RODO-2510 file (C-alpha; in nm, 4 decimals, decimal comma):
residues 122
     n   res          X          Y          Z
     1     m     1,3169     0,9935    -0,8561
     2     t     1,5064     0,9534    -0,5292
     3     e     1,5214     0,6288    -0,3334
     4     p     1,2434     0,5799    -0,0777
     5     i     1,3288     0,6334     0,2877
     6     f     1,2347     0,3408     0,5143
     7     n     1,1817     0,3975     0,8883
     8     y     1,0700     0,1114     1,1111
     9     d     0,9403     0,1699     1,4642
    10     e     0,9852    -0,1611     1,6446
    11     m     0,7821    -0,0558     1,9492
    12     s     0,4648     0,0056     1,7455
    13     d     0,5574    -0,2422     1,4667
    14     t     0,5021     0,0324     1,2106
    15     l     0,6959     0,0789     0,8871
    16     y     0,6991     0,4272     0,7359
    17     i     0,8112     0,4688     0,3749
    18     s     0,8567     0,8189     0,2384
    19     f     0,8890     0,8994    -0,1314
    20     a     0,8784     1,2777    -0,0775
    21     p     0,9945     1,3592     0,2789
    22     g     0,8216     1,6571     0,4387
    23     e     0,5608     1,6999     0,1644
    24     k     0,2009     1,7511     0,2739
    25     a    -0,0301     1,4758     0,1568
    26     t    -0,3789     1,3286     0,1709
    27     g    -0,4028     1,0008     0,3620
    28     i    -0,6000     0,7175     0,2039
    29     e    -0,6747     0,4203     0,4296
    30     l    -0,6426     0,1175     0,2009
    31     n    -0,7310    -0,1151     0,4907
    32     d    -0,6732    -0,1352     0,8668
    33     h    -0,2999    -0,1941     0,8117
    34     i    -0,2028     0,0212     0,5124
    35     l    -0,2176     0,4000     0,4730
    36     l    -0,1253     0,5535     0,1375
    37     r    -0,0275     0,9211     0,1382
    38     i    -0,0789     1,0952    -0,1942
    39     n    -0,0545     1,4276    -0,3720
    40     k    -0,4003     1,4249    -0,5362
    41     k    -0,3316     1,7164    -0,7698
    42     e    -0,0173     1,5554    -0,9137
    43     r    -0,1567     1,1988    -0,8884
    44     r     0,1505     1,0597    -0,7160
    45     a     0,2504     0,8797    -0,3991
    46     v     0,4114     1,0690    -0,1130
    47     g     0,4436     0,7746     0,1249
    48     l     0,3120     0,4510     0,2711
    49     t     0,2572     0,3488     0,6324
    50     f     0,2224    -0,0164     0,7347
    51     f     0,0679    -0,0809     1,0764
    52     e     0,1436    -0,4235     1,2298
    53     y     0,4156    -0,4603     0,9680
    54     s     0,5355    -0,7978     1,0972
    55     l     0,1886    -0,9409     1,0246
    56     l     0,1849    -0,7976     0,6722
    57     a     0,5343    -0,9277     0,5957
    58     q     0,4760    -1,2721     0,7444
    59     k     0,5159    -1,5619     0,5037
    60     t     0,2756    -1,8547     0,4927
    61     e     0,3491    -2,2092     0,3815
    62     v     0,2210    -2,1211     0,0321
    63     g     0,3619    -1,7691    -0,0078
    64     p     0,3125    -1,4127     0,1133
    65     r    -0,0045    -1,3059     0,2917
    66     s    -0,2564    -1,1047     0,0919
    67     f    -0,4910    -0,8435     0,2317
    68     p    -0,8112    -0,6967     0,0864
    69     l    -0,8057    -0,3292    -0,0033
    70     t    -1,1353    -0,2627     0,1726
    71     g    -1,0790     0,1136     0,1824
    72     l    -1,1157     0,1455    -0,1962
    73     a    -1,4895     0,0778    -0,1696
    74     e    -1,5270     0,3879     0,0507
    75     l    -1,3774     0,6267    -0,2069
    76     s    -1,5545     0,8293    -0,4729
    77     d    -1,5174     0,6927    -0,8261
    78     e    -1,2777     0,9759    -0,9151
    79     l    -1,0559     0,9280    -0,6091
    80     r    -1,0624     0,5483    -0,6496
    81     e    -0,9350     0,5903    -1,0082
    82     i    -0,6525     0,8177    -0,8888
    83     v    -0,5553     0,5774    -0,6081
    84     l    -0,5563     0,2714    -0,8355
    85     d    -0,3392     0,4572    -1,0870
    86     i    -0,0901     0,5430    -0,8110
    87     l    -0,0938     0,1863    -0,6720
    88     l    -0,0147     0,0359    -1,0119
    89     r     0,2902     0,2565    -1,0810
    90     p     0,6346     0,2816    -0,9221
    91     p     0,7317     0,3583    -0,6566
    92     v     0,4243     0,1995    -0,4910
    93     s     0,4158    -0,0995    -0,7279
    94     d     0,7773    -0,1705    -0,6259
    95     i     0,6505    -0,2271    -0,2699
    96     l     0,2937    -0,3554    -0,3082
    97     f     0,1759    -0,6269    -0,5447
    98     l    -0,1883    -0,5794    -0,6494
    99     s    -0,4157    -0,8589    -0,7530
   100     t    -0,7819    -0,9542    -0,7436
   101     y    -0,9641    -1,2233    -0,5514
   102     t    -1,2742    -1,3427    -0,7340
   103     p    -1,5106    -1,5228    -0,4946
   104     s    -1,7791    -1,5427    -0,7663
   105     i    -1,8193    -1,4548    -1,1340
   106     a    -1,9916    -1,1290    -1,0370
   107     e    -1,7638    -1,0206    -0,7521
   108     t    -1,4021    -0,9081    -0,7455
   109     v    -1,2085    -0,7946    -0,4417
   110     p    -0,8829    -0,5994    -0,4903
   111     i    -0,6054    -0,7451    -0,2718
   112     t    -0,2424    -0,6647    -0,2057
   113     a     0,0732    -0,8282    -0,0725
   114     l     0,4133    -0,6866     0,0101
   115     q     0,6791    -0,7358    -0,2557
   116     p     0,9858    -0,9278    -0,1288
   117     v     1,1991    -0,6170    -0,1999
   118     a     1,0038    -0,4195     0,0612
   119     i     1,0561    -0,6907     0,3217
   120     a     1,4291    -0,7071     0,2570
   121     a     1,4683    -0,3266     0,2613
   122     a     1,2982    -0,2917     0,5993
***
């Protein structure tokens, strides 16, 4: 696998990460700030786009910010399984850390935070 290509547009505060430059892909909106581009047939990541990147990368007094992956709830069960598989494997897992927030015993909310490597590489 080749190294990801990072492109940051300061004017729009958008970070583009390409794992397969020029390849056509399906966009999956993980939340208002994160777009995952995938090759559904091959079940692999093509790229990531982070809108308002400086907000996503901002540290808090107790660690990195986490964001809910609200877009997963909108996907079919089959597509959600594919997306979760892609999110949990490199190269995406090298950039995004996945976890779960559990507000109650019956409810879990998938969340993500940027890995420090992604912040340093940008």
